[in-house]
N, C-alpha and C positions, 0 to 999 in steps of 0.2 A: 476570080471559084468562091465558091459561098465561104461567108465564117462559120465552122464552128457551133455551139452553147455546153461554156465545157465552164458547170460551174457562175454560171454569169458571165467565163467572164469570154468574147467575142476577138478574132484572131485573125489579123489579113496576113494571107502567107501568101511566098509564090508558088509560081509550076516548078517553082526546085527544093523546095520545102521550108525555104529561111522564109522568118519573125517577118513580118511585117514590122508590125508592134499590138501592144495588146488593150485593148479596149475594156478600162475598172469603169461598167456600166450596169445598176443591175437590176429584174426587175420592170423592164418596160418592157410590154408588153409580152415578158415570160422567154424575152430571146435578146440574144445582146444588142448591141445599140446602135453597130448600120450591118445589114444583109441587103451584101450587093455580091455582082456580075462584073468579073473584066477578067480580064489579060492582062497581069500585072508581069511589067517582064524585067523588072532593074530591084534589088534590093534595100533600094528606097521610094519611094513615086511624088507627084508636085500636086499641090494642085493653084488651077487663075486664080491671083485674087479675081474678086468682083467690086462693082464700088455697091451693087445696090445685091438684094438678096438676092436670087434665082427661082422660076418659078415650079410652088414645087409643085414632082410628079406626081400623074395620073397613078388611079390606086391601079396596082398588078408590079409601077412602072416601076416599081424599090427607090432605091434613097441614092439620095447626092451629098457629097464634101466639099463642099467652098473655101476660099478664105476671103474674107470678107477684107476689102480696102483700107477700111478704118480703121482696121484694126489689130488688120494680118491672125486675127484669132482663123481655125476650123473648127467648122459648124457644117452639122447636119439633121438632115429631111428627108420625110417623106412624106405620105398619104395618110400615114397613121399616126407619123413622131413630129411633133414642131419642133423648130426650131432648136439646138442645142449647139452648147460651145462640146464642143472634146478634145479643143487644145488644155485644158486646166481639170484638175479635179472638181467634184462636182464636190462643194462644202457646206451643202442645205439639207443632206440627208443624215438625220437621224436614227439609232439602233436603241433601244432597249433592251433589259438582258434579259434572259428566257425565264418565263417561271411556268405554270402549271398546268395553262390552261394559255397563252398564247408563248409565239416561239419569241427569238433573240437573239443578242451573243452570250455564250456560255464566261460566270464568274469567274475566278481564280479560284475558292470554294470549290463550285461542279469541279473542276478543270483537279486540284487537290483530287476529289473522291472519286471520281474515274480511274485516276490514278494510281490508285490504289489498290484496287480489282485487281485480284488474278489475273489473269492473260489464263482464259477458259475456264475464269466462274461461268456458274449460270444460277438461275434463281430457283432450281429448282435441284436444287442438290441433296442426297439423300444425308441422315445422320455416320452411314459410311463412308460417304462422301467426301463428312465433316471429321469423322476421327483420322483424318488417315491426311490432314493436312498435320499432323501432330502437334498443334497449337503449343504451349507451353504457359505464355501467358495472358493474362486477362486485366483488363481494364475494373475497378473498382464497380460492383454488380451493385445501382442500387435498391433493386428490387426484385422480389419474385418465393419462389417458393425451389427448395435444394433435390433435385428427384434420381440424383442419381445415388454412387452406391458411397459408404464412408472413406474419409480424406485423407491418406495417410499423416498422422499427424507430424508425421518432416513437411510438410507443405502448409505445414501453419504455422501465425504468426507467435512468433519467441516466447509474447504476452499469452498464450492460448494454453491448458495447462492438461498437456501429455498422460498417456498411459502408461511413458514410459519412459528411462534416463535422467537423467539428471537438471530439473532449474530451478528460478531463482524466481519466484513470483515479490514484484516493488510498488504492488500495490497489494490491499485489501482481502483479503476476499471470504466472501459470506453462504455456507451450505447452510440452506431450510431443512433438510432431509439429518436423521443423525450418520457416525461414517465408524465404515467397521474395516480395521487395522486387520488383516489376513494373510498368509503365507511366508514360508518357512526362506531360509536366507542363510548364506554367510558371514561371518560382517569382522570387525577386528572388537577385540570387546573394549568393554568400559568407555563409552561415547555416546551409550541412547544408540539399542542398537534396533527401538520402533521409533522412539522422535529424542531428536534431539536439538533440543534450543539452544542457539551460541547464544558468546560471551554476544551485546552489546554498547555501543554508546547512546543512549534515548536521555533527547534534547528537550526539556520546559519545555518551547514557546509563548504559552500562556499565564503564567502567572505574573504579577509586573509585581518590577523592582522591588528590592525591598520586601517582595508581602510572601505568603502560605501557604503554601498547597498544602489540603488536605489531607488525600497519601498519596502514594506512587504503591501501585500494584503491576506486575512486572507479567505472573498471570490470573487472573478475576476467574474464577468462573460463578457465576450464580446458581444461588437456587430456585431449580421450578419451581412449580405445578404442577400442583400431580394428580388428573380432571381423570373420571370416569362416567359412560357414554350408560351404563347402568345402574338402578338405582340401588343404595346400601351397601359398597363398596368397600371392603376393608382390605389395605396391605399393612403384613405382621410386620416387612423392616423396608426399612425407607431411605437407604444412602445419593448426595451429592454426587462426591467417588465409593466407588465401589472399586475394594482389589481383594481379589483369593486368597493373593494368598503369596510368601518369597518364593522365590525361587527355584523347582526344582532340578537337583544332579541327574543326567541319566549320562546316553551313552558317552565313555568316554571319562569322565567328570567326576569331581571330586570338589563339594563348597567345604571349605572355613565356618565362615559368619552368611546364609543367606537372611534378606529383611526385603519382606516384600512394601518397607518405608523404608529413608535415609538420607537424613539431613545429611551431611556432610563438617557444615557452618554455620552459624550464626544463628539467630534467637527462636525457636517454636512460640509463637502466643498463639493458644485458644481463649475464642472470647467465650467459650462455654464451661458444663462439666464434661471430665474425660471419668471412659468408663471400659477397666481396663478387665478382660476377661480372665487376663496368662500372671505364668507374674511381671514384675515392674522391674526389670536389672538398674538400674542407677552405678555407672560409674563416672557420677561423676556431684555433686552436687544437688538434694531440692529447696532450692529457695524461694522461698514460697513468700508470700503479699503481703508479710507481716513490716508490721516496722521499732515491735520494742517487745519485748522478756516480760514478764511480768515477778515482781521476786516479791513469795508469800514467806509468812510467819514462820514454815517450816525451814527456811531457807537460813535460817539465822541460831549462832547459836555463841554458847557467853566464852567467855578466855577462861584462861587458869584459873579465875577466880573462887573456883570451889562449889561456886552454888550454881543450879540450873538458870535458862533464861524458864520464864513463863507466862503463861496465858492469866491475864486476870478476865473473876466469873463472880467475880462479888453484886457484880449489880449482872443489869440485861441488856452489857457495847461488854463486846472483848474484844484483850486488845494485848500486845507480843510486853515483857519490861525484865529485868535485870534485874541481879539482885543490892538493892545502893548502888552506887557508883561503877560496881562488873560493866566493862569492854561489849559491845555485840557489834558480832562477824556473820555476815552472807556468802555467799557463795555460788557463782551463777556462770551458767555454761555460755559460750554463745556459740551462735546456731555457725554451721562448716556453711561457708562460705559470706559470712557477714564481718563488718566488727560493726564493737559498740563503741560509740561516739558520746553519750549523753548519758547517767546513773542518776533517778531523784529516786530518794525515803522520804516518803511520807510519816508525821509523827507530832505528838506535842507542843515541839518542843524542837526551841531549836539549836541545838549540840555537835559540834562538830563532825566531819566524815569522813576517810582517806581512802577512797579506791588505789586497789594494784589491782597491776598483774603477774600473776600464777602460775603455776605449772605445775603440772600433775608427779612429776617423774624430778623435779624442786623443793628445794626449799623458801627455795632461792628466790624473794617480790620485788615485782619496783612501781613506785609511784603510779599514777596517771593523771592525778589533780587532788586540792580537796576543797572541800566546800562546809554546807550547813543542811539537815535537812527541813529537811518543805520549802528544798530551789537548788534548781533546774541547774546542775554541776554540766557543764560539756566539759568534758577527759579529755587525755591527747590519744586519739584512736587506736581503739588492739580490735583486727582482722587476726579473723582464728586460725591456729590449725592446730596440727593430730592435739598437744595438748595443755594449751593453754584457758585459764577463763578469769572470768575479773573475783577479784575478793574488796568487801566492800568494810571499813570496819569503823561503826560507831559510838562513842564517848556519852557515857549519858549520865546525865543524876538521877539522884533522888524518886523517886515516883515516877522515871518520867514512861510516858504512853512509846509503841510504834504500831506504825497500821502497815508497812507492806513498804514495796515500794517501780517502780521499771526499772530498766535498761535502757536506750533509746536504739537500733540500731541496722546495718544500712545492708547493698549488697557489697558488696567491697569490686 
């Protein structure tokens, strides 16, 4: 019977349907390697060994199979096909990988790609077809323009700014335009209803060992430059930071102390002038940047010798003098928040001086040091309180001149 051509595989089959053999040869005249007629009566067949190759059949007479006695191998030939050994596989056929312009074998990558295509998918699927696939995850999109509606913030990366919920940003953010903070809310009072800068540890990783950092500023607001598009524009009041006023009590609220700005602790430094439009209510001490208090001639008085202290005006110069050798006493107030550390009296001689701490509510005095006129006297520090002051006793020689003095102070 005639062998069928099935994907280039020729089969010899008995009339009972049993397969006798398969011949894996492809491409010869577009058919299987053999094409013959005959009546095969068994599931096996035999060929007679031949010492020489049989004659080639004429055109149209089909092909013949035979076994050579020299090697015992099975051969086939026909008018169109030269002698071919069919008892062993052909090891000379080479197949290349298929390309866009040439047929060939399928690569593993091509197989995996085709294997990933969904059953029933076509190249002309519509938008609704794709939406129906309910795709929830895609890979990284390198280029393109987003054409859809807004992406829900819940589907964005955690480092993307969301419009609701609580977020933590680990890196800095720069806003090129202004920020308007608006919106009514219910919140727990006392912890920064609008803005809360939490306590944090800030590590200086720049200053070298044993070096000195010029400054540290937790919040830094630089002064802006104000320009105008039109010529000769005048701005009446300009502020880097403007606070409209203190909190206002509203529904169900009573405010005991309302402050537009409150500094709970720590010193406040003003690098320039302070303009106060209302009352200045100071609970503590006002500590000006002074280092001494002047002692004027009017701060002195004579002892109980019965003669006054006098200003000598006999010439063009002026000075204070006592009568004869009577002592002089000066009384100096220590500013609250300060302490007295040194006393210096200026005069024409070097008479002895004694410095005392005295109180307005007592006659008791305590010596804090002794020295001489014209020399800076380092006294035992005296910190100001509600009642104390400094008393300075000056011994005097006849005709001795006293010009004044100063008391050095420091912040307590």
